[in-house]
C-alpha positions in Angstrom: 37.9 -30.4 10.9 41.1 -31.2 9.0 42.1 -33.7 6.3 45.3 -35.6 5.6 48.9 -34.7 6.2 48.4 -31.2 4.8 45.7 -30.4 7.3 43.3 -29.0 4.7 40.1 -27.5 6.0 36.8 -27.5 4.2 37.5 -24.0 3.1 40.7 -24.9 1.4 39.0 -27.9 -0.2 36.3 -25.6 -1.5 38.7 -23.1 -2.9 40.9 -25.7 -4.5 37.8 -27.3 -6.1 36.6 -24.0 -7.4 33.3 -24.5 -5.5 32.1 -20.9 -5.3 28.8 -21.6 -3.4 30.6 -23.7 -0.7 33.5 -21.1 -0.4 31.0 -18.3 0.0 29.0 -20.4 2.6 32.1 -21.2 4.7 33.3 -17.6 4.7 29.9 -16.4 5.8 29.9 -19.1 8.6 33.2 -17.7 9.9 35.8 -20.1 8.6 39.2 -19.4 10.1 41.0 -17.6 7.2 44.4 -17.4 9.0 45.2 -21.0 10.0 48.5 -22.3 8.9 49.4 -25.9 8.0 52.3 -27.9 9.3 54.6 -26.3 6.8 53.7 -22.8 8.1 51.7 -21.8 5.1 48.4 -20.0 5.6 45.6 -22.1 4.2 44.4 -19.0 2.5 47.7 -18.3 0.9 47.9 -21.9 -0.3 44.5 -21.5 -2.0 45.2 -18.1 -3.4 48.5 -19.4 -4.9 46.4 -22.0 -6.8 43.8 -19.5 -7.9 46.0 -16.6 -8.8 48.3 -18.8 -10.8 45.3 -20.0 -12.8 46.0 -18.8 -16.3 44.0 -21.6 -18.0 40.7 -20.3 -16.6 39.8 -23.3 -14.3 38.6 -20.9 -11.6 35.8 -18.6 -12.4 36.2 -14.8 -12.2 33.5 -14.9 -9.6 35.7 -17.1 -7.3 38.7 -14.8 -7.8 36.6 -11.8 -7.0 35.1 -13.4 -3.9 38.5 -14.1 -2.5 39.7 -10.5 -2.9 36.4 -8.9 -2.0 36.1 -10.8 1.3 39.5 -9.4 2.4 41.3 -12.6 1.8 44.1 -10.6 0.3 45.1 -9.5 3.8 47.7 -12.3 3.5 50.0 -9.7 1.9 51.2 -8.8 5.4 53.6 -11.5 4.4 55.2 -9.6 1.5 56.4 -12.8 -0.2 53.0 -13.3 -1.9 53.0 -9.8 -3.3 56.6 -10.0 -4.3 55.9 -13.1 -6.2 53.1 -11.2 -8.1 55.6 -8.5 -8.9 58.2 -11.0 -10.1 55.8 -12.5 -12.6 54.3 -9.1 -13.5 50.7 -10.0 -12.8 49.2 -6.5 -13.1 45.6 -7.8 -12.4 46.5 -9.2 -9.0 48.8 -6.3 -8.2 46.0 -3.7 -8.9 43.6 -5.7 -6.8 45.9 -6.0 -3.9 46.8 -2.3 -4.1 43.1 -1.5 -3.9 42.8 -3.2 -0.5 43.8 -1.7 2.8 47.5 -2.5 2.2 50.1 -0.2 3.6 51.9 0.6 0.4 55.1 1.6 2.2 55.6 -1.6 4.3 59.0 -3.3 4.3 60.1 -6.9 4.1 62.6 -8.4 6.6 65.5 -7.0 4.5 63.9 -3.6 4.4 62.8 -3.7 0.8 59.5 -2.1 -0.2 57.2 -3.0 -3.1 59.1 -0.4 -5.1 62.5 -2.0 -4.4 61.0 -5.3 -5.5 59.6 -3.9 -8.7 63.0 -2.3 -9.5 64.8 -5.5 -8.6 62.6 -7.4 -11.1 63.0 -4.7 -13.8 59.2 -4.0 -14.0 58.8 -0.3 -15.1 55.0 -0.7 -15.4 54.8 -1.7 -11.8 57.2 1.0 -10.7 54.9 3.5 -12.4 51.7 2.0 -10.8 53.3 2.2 -7.3 54.3 5.8 -7.8 50.8 6.6 -9.0 49.5 5.0 -5.8 51.7 7.2 -3.7 54.6 5.0 -2.6 57.4 6.8 -0.8 60.3 6.7 -3.3 62.8 7.8 -0.6 62.5 4.8 1.7 65.8 3.0 2.1 66.3 -0.8 2.6 68.5 -2.4 5.2 71.5 -1.9 2.8 70.8 1.9 2.9 69.6 2.0 -0.7 66.5 3.8 -2.1 64.8 2.2 -5.0 66.6 4.7 -7.3 70.0 3.8 -5.8 69.2 0.1 -6.2 68.3 0.6 -9.9 71.6 2.4 -10.5 73.6 -0.3 -8.8 71.8 -3.1 -10.7 72.2 -1.3 -14.0 76.0 -1.0 -13.4 76.3 -4.7 -12.4 74.1 -6.1 -15.1 75.8 -4.1 -17.9 79.1 -5.5 -16.9 77.8 -9.1 -16.8 75.7 -8.9 -20.0 76.7 -11.4 -22.6 75.3 -9.9 -25.7 74.8 -6.5 -27.1 71.0 -7.1 -27.6 70.6 -8.1 -24.0 72.6 -5.1 -22.9 70.4 -2.8 -24.9 67.2 -4.4 -23.4 68.6 -4.0 -19.9 69.6 -0.4 -20.4 66.2 0.4 -21.8 64.5 -1.1 -18.7 66.8 0.6 -16.3 66.5 3.9 -18.1 62.7 3.8 -18.0 62.8 3.0 -14.3 65.4 5.8 -13.6 63.1 8.3 -15.3 60.1 7.2 -13.2 62.1 7.4 -9.9 64.0 10.6 -10.5 
């Protein structure tokens, strides 16, 4: 049963409406969690994007917990979702995803790992968390760079392009902190 041009299922409607009892019921009845719409997005990913981007508290913590605790976070096999969480620095979601059955060393199409992405987004707190979780720091991406080498290259490039002294100092501090974690 689908609805409209976006082909929403009852599950995605329940998730989008924040209807915890209906979401729970549909999951228990075996709703297909992996269907994709005409744009190629997983219904589940679409719903999670709404919920995990909810900083105004529209969705209850019980709804968020249900989505993760029912293994809905398996969508991270498409690293784009997790990379987006790294980019915005959402530690809550990152910790929840890392507590799932995720292969922490998996690579994206361009060979980047979660660690490469945390370095690319200058997120030392996420670099530290990934190292604590046991990520392999030596993995190289398709360009032949480890996360450490990527950090050094970005530091060199950003320092050249920095427009103010204050910005340069902030960049150097982030790169230095990441360098110390990776070394």
